[in-house]
N, C-alpha and C positions, 0 to 999 in steps of 0.2 A: 462915684456911684457904680455899682456892679451891674453893668449892662447885661452880662451873661446870665444873670439871674432871671431876666425877663424874656430871654430868647426861647424859641420853640425847641423842643427836644429833637425834632426831626426837621430837615429842610429837604426840598425837592431833589437837590443834587446828591443827597445821601443814597438815592436809588442807584446812581452811577457807581458809587463806591461799593454798595452791596453786591451789584452784579459782578464787578471785578473780583471781589473777595470770594464770592461764591464759586465762580468759574475757576479761580486759582485753586481752591481747595478741591473742587470736583475733579480737576485735571490730575492732581497728584493722587487722589484716591482711585481714580480710574486706572492710572498706570500701575499703582500698587496691586490692584485686583487683576489687571490684565497680565502682569508679570507672573504673579503667583498661579493664576488659573491657566493662562494660555501657555506660558513657557514651562512651568514646572508641574502642571497637572494637578494643582492643589484643589481640594474639594471646595466648590463655590459656597456651599451653605456655611462652612466654617468662616470663610472670609466675610460674608455678608451678615451673618447673624451673631458672630462672636467678636470678630476683629473690628468691623465698622462701628458698631454702637459705642464701644468704649473710646475709640479714636475720635468720633464725633463729639462725645461728651467733653473731652479735653478742649476741643475748639469752642464749644458752647461756654464752658466755665471761664476760659481765658478771655473770650471776647466780652462776656458780661463784666468781668473785673476791669478790663481795659476801658469799657464804656463808663463805669463809675469813676475811674481815675481821670478820664478826660473831662467828665462833668466837674470834678473837683478842681482841676487845673483851670477850667473856664471860669469858675467862680472865684478862684484865687487871683487870677490875672485880669479878670474883667473883659476878656477877649471874646467876641462873638464868633470868631473864625477858628476856634480850637478844633483840631482834627484828632480823633481817637487813634491810638496805635492799633493797626490791624494785626490780628493773630490768626494763624492757620496751621495746617499740617505742613511740616517742613519738607520741601521738595527733594533737595539733594540727599538728605539722610533717609527719607522714606524710600526713595528709589534704591539707595544703597542697601537698606535693610531687606528689601524684597529680593534684590539680585545677589547680594553678598552673604546674607545671613539666613533669612527664612527659607528661601527657595532651595539653596544647597543643603540646609539642615534637613528639610523635608525629604529630599532625595536620599540623603545619607541614612536617615532613620528607616526608610523603606528598604534600602540595601542591607541594613543590619537585621532585617527579618520582621519588622513591624508591618502590620497591615495598614492600608491607606488611611483609615480613620484614626488609628492609634498614632500614626506618624504625624497626621495633621494636628491632633490635639497636643502632642509633644511640641510641635513647632509653634503652635499658638501660645503654649505656656512659656516657651523660649522668648517669643516676642513680647509677652507681658513682662517677664522678668527683665528683659533688656530695657524696657521703658522705665521700670522701677529703678534699675541701676542708674540709668541716665538722669532720672528725676532726682534721685538722692545726690548724685554728683553735681547737678546744676544747682540744687538748693544750697549745698555747701559752697560751691564756687561763686554763687551770687554775691557773697560777702567778700570775695577776694578777686573779683573779675579784673579790676585794674592791675593787680599784681601779675595775673596771667599775661595781660597785654604787655607789661613791662619786660617780661622774661622771654617771651616768644616773639620773634620779629613778625611784623605784619606780613611780610612776604611769605613766611612760613604758614601763618594762620590762613590768610586769604588765598595763597597759592594752593594749599591742600584742598580747600573747599571748591576753588575754581576748577581744579582737576576733576573732582567729582561732577561738577556742573557741566564741564565741557564734554566729557566722554560718556557719562552715564545719563545725565539729565538733559543734555543737548543732543548728542549724536544718536543714542538709542531711540528717543522719541522721534528724531528726524527720520530714522529708518521706518518707523511706523507710519509717519506722514507719507513717505514716498511709496509705501505699499499701495496706497490709493492716491496717486499723485494729483489727479485732476481735482480732487476734493481738498486734500491736505495742503498742497502748495499754494492754492488760492487763499486759504485761510491764513497760512503763515505770512503770505504777502500783505494781507490786510493788517495783521498784527504788527508787522515791521513798519508799515506805512503809518499806522496810527500811533504807535508807542515809541518808535525810534526816530522816524522822520517827522513826527509831530504833525502829521496830516490831519485835516479837519474832516470829521465824519458827517454824513448826512444828518440833518436835524440835531446836530451836536450829540449824537448817540455815543455811548462808550465804545471805543475801538474793539475791546474784547467781545462785546455783544454783537457788533457788526460782523466780526470775523466768524464768530460762532454761527450767526444766521446765514452767512454766505456759504460756509462749508456744509452746514446741515441741509440747506436748500439744494445744493449741488448733489449731495449724497442721495437725498430722497427723490429728486427728479431724474437724475441720470442712472441711478442704480436699477430701478425697475425696468428701464429701457435696455438694460444689458450693456451700457457703455462703460461700466466700471468692472466688468468681468467678474471674477470670483472675489473681488474686494468688497462686493455689496452683500449684506446680510439683512434680511427684513427684521424690523424691530421685534423683540420678544414681547410676549404678553406681560401686562402689568401684574405684579405680585405684591401683596401686602406681607411684609416680613416683620412682624412686630417682635422686637427683642430689646428688653430693658437692660441697660448696662449696669447690672447690680455689682457691687463690690464682691470680689471673690479672692480666696487665698490660693487659687490654683497657680498663681505666679510663683509661689514658693517652690513648687515642683520644677519650675523652669530655671531656678537660680543655678543649680549645678551645670545645667546645659549651656549657660552663658560663658563659662570659663574659656573655651576655645575661641570665642568671638570677642573677648574683651579688647584685643587690639583694634577692633573696629568700633565697638560700642562706646568705649570711653572717649575716644576722639570725637565721635558724633556729639556726645554731650558737651565736651569742651568747646567745640566749634560754635554751638548754639549760645553759650555764655558770651563768647567774644562777639558773635554776631549781634546778640542783644545789646551789648555795650555800643557797638557801632551804629545800630539803628536808633538807639536813644540819642546819641550825639547828632545823628542826621535829623531827627525830629526837632531837637533843640535848635539846630541851625536854621530850620524852617520856621521856627517861632513857637514851638510847643515844648515847654520845659517840664519833662517828666523825670521823676526820680529813677535813676538807673537801677538801684537795688530793687525797687518795687517792681519795675518792669521784668527784671530777671527772676524774682521770686514768683511772680504770677505765672510765668511760662514754665518754671520748674515745677510748681505745684500742679499746674494743669497736666503736665506730662506724667507726673507721679500718680495722680488720680486716674488718668486715662489708663495707665498700666495696670492699676489695681482693679479696673473695671473691664478689662479685656482688650484694651487698645494695644496696637503694635507700632504706631507711628507717632513720633514726638511732635509737639507743637512748638512754634517759635513766633516771635514778633516779626512780621514781614518787613523787608528792607525798603519797601515802596511807600512808606508813610508820606513823604513829600509828594509822591505821585498821586496818592488819594486826596491829599490836600489840594493839589492842582486841579483835580476833577471837580472840586467843590464839595467833597464829602466832609462832614463835620463830626458829630458825635453819634447820631442814631444808626449809621450804617453798620457799625460793629455789632450793635444790639440785634438788628434784623438778621445779619449774616449768622451770628452765633445761634440764634433761635432756629433759623431755617436748617442749618447744618446739623445742629444737635437733635432736633426732632426728626430730621431725615434719617439719622442713624437708628432712632428708636422705631420709627414706622416703616422703614425700609425703602422710602422713595429715593434715597441716595443710591442704593444698590440698583434700583430700577433704572435710574438715569445712567449709571455706569454701564449697565447691560445694554440699554437701548441706544446710547450714543457711541458711535465708533471712535476709537482712539485718534484716528486721523483728524476728527473734528476738534477734539479736546487738546491734542498734543501741541499745537502751535504756541500756546501760552507757556508751556514748559520750555520750549526752545528759546523763546524770548527771555524768560527768567534766567536760563543758563547763559545766554549772551550777556545779560546784565551783570550776573555774578562774576563772570570771567573778566568783563570790562572793568568792573569795580576793583578787581585784584590789581590791575595795572594803574588805574587812576588814583587809588588810595595808597599806593606804594611809591616811594620816591623813585624817580626814573633810574637812578644808578642801581637799584635792586631789581629791575625788570628781568634781568637774566636769571635771578634766583627764582622768580615766579615761574618762568618758563621751565627751568630745570626741575621744579617740583611737579611738573605735569607728567613726567615720564613714568613714575610708578603707577599712576592712575591709568595711563594708556596700556601698560602691561597688564593691569588687572582686567581691563575690558577685553583684551585679546584672550586672556586666560579664561574668562567667563565663556566666551564663544567656543574656544577649543575644548573646554571641559564639558560642553554639552554633548551627550552621547548621540544626539541626532546628527551632529556634525562629524564627530570623531568617535568611533566605537570604543567602548571602555577598554577592551583588550589591546587595541591598537594604541590608545592613549598611554596605557601603562608601559607598553613596549618602548614607545618613543621617549617617554619620561625617564625611563631607567637605562636608556642606551648611553653607556659611558665610553664607547669606543673612540670618540673624538673629544674626550673631556666631558664637562658638564653639558648635557644635551640642551639644544635650543629651547625645547618645550619646557624643560626644568627651569632654565634661566627665566623664561617669561613668567612662569608661575611663582618662582621664588621672589622675583623682583616685584610682582604685584601683590603678594601676600603682605598684609599689614601696611598697605600703601599710604594710608592717611598719615600714620606716624612717620613712615619713611619720607614722605613729602615734606613734613615739618622739619625733619632732621636735615635733609638735603638743602632745603632753602635756608635754614638757620646757619649751617656751617658756611655756606657760600656767602651769606650776608656778612658773617664775621670776617671772612677772608677779604671781602670787598672793603670792609672798614679797617683792615690791617690788624685785626685782633686774632693773630694766628694761634695763640694759646687757647683762646676761647673756642676757635674753630676745631682745634685738636680735641678739646674736651667733649664737644658735641659729637664728633666722629667716634670717639671712644664709647660714648653712651650708645651710639648706633650699633657698635660692635657687640656690646654687652646684651642689648636687646635681641640682636641677631642670634646669639648663642641659644636662646630659649624660645625662639620662634615668635617673639612678639612682633618683629618685622622679619621679612625674608624667611618665613617658615618653609621648611623643605618638604612638608607634606602637602599634597595637592589641595586638601581642604583648609589649609592654613592654621592647623592646630598648634597650641603651645606644647612644649615638651622639655624634658631634661636631656641635654645632648648626649650624655653617656648611655642613655637607654635607646638611642636610635640604632637602626641597622647600619652596617659599615658604609654602604654607599651614601645613605642620607646623612650620616654623621660627617663624612668627608665633604659633602657639599656645604653643610652648615659651618664647618670649620674654615673652609675656603672663603666663604662670604664674611664670616667674622674676622678672619685674618686680613681680608682686604681692608676693612675699617681700621684694624690695628696698624697695618703698614702705612696707610694714609695718615693716620694720627702721628706716627713717628716722623714721617716726612714733614708734616706741618710744624711739629715741634723743632725739627732740625732747622727749618727756615726761620722759625721764631728766634732760636738761639743765634743764628747768623746775623739777624737784624739787631739783636741785643748787643753783640760784639761790635758791630759797626757803630752803634750809638755811643758805646764806651770809648 
């Protein structure tokens, strides 16, 4: 007898899952907006009326599809405790898009002579085209996801995304939290107590909701009293920003603009495919048997449609499906969350919440997710490869430092260029930091992969991976010698830049030769 056929579509504990999924998505979109508007001076109306609606539409469509899939699984298995797969805006790549692609592109377009509005539109088109590229890549790879897993070591895949999580999704939001420490640190403590220490919340309320309530109460009570200094800003007036996410072909204008950023965009899409495989396995282990290809196709198509409708942040199945299951959430929570988020993009209340709620209140959940992703990289990787995971973090750290040093409010542009091009002591330290950080996702994969091969004693494979790194370095796919991280043909570079590119590529070539030498030595000993 199919018990699931008689069950209610909604249960009371779906409300817990809905709140958690809503706050997760709201936190990511808040950081996206804050980074673009606050750090790069991006026009707010473009973010709220063009980027948000399409992004929210992707979340709506993906969650509707996952709700239907959960209903089918419940009917097929007869289980009354089936939990839907949660889908939302991906945190690491959305933050990466804001800080590494959209923001720098906007500044670059303005420096090239565009006025602010034209630069913003070009950046929006770049974001749309980036999502379309990622959506197409994910659609194709959804049929070959397991093959990707076989050829790229888990340490490389998880280490690269953990690097993003640790330094961009964890550290930078932590900085925002500590700008208003009385508010943010308390909220972070509640999140850690509830979700990591598994502490019990009053009246069994969701920990995310309690953290949100504590932080917001402190902000609104202490702020008007002057106890938060300049960290307090009164809530802005409510505005209805009705903007329908109509399909548009403007993303076509952004396709040529994506070329310099492909070393970031393509790995972002690849990581979501692997992540989708991992979360499907995680859900299966928890008792919900979803078809991996279907899970991947839904999130790929959701990303593709979002990009065609103005979105700039890709969707992904969230890794916390067993956590939502433990909350008691079942099938209805994804339906409610999808509708609330989707309509929020249309009617503008998402943007109002982002404007009204300080990032110090929303950011704790991002820090928790960053901790979880980084922890998973070690837990899901054999212990003997832990050093490879750690090794893969260095390019991400370099990229974060480069972001800060490249901010003209910290280092004036003229001074930055002088330091970057100072070759009196060899390659300048500033150039090394930038070159090491450019293309850091692929660099992290390569570094972790060749170290895994070395640990396994496969020196020939390690040498081939290193040679691939050298080839990619020559054309700026990784270690681009331009501060913006552009691709290039090495013979077209100026002499100083070409020398740096050849030295980095040569470093990979020499290491590959050394590894091949060790490999031949081992072969002779075996003979």
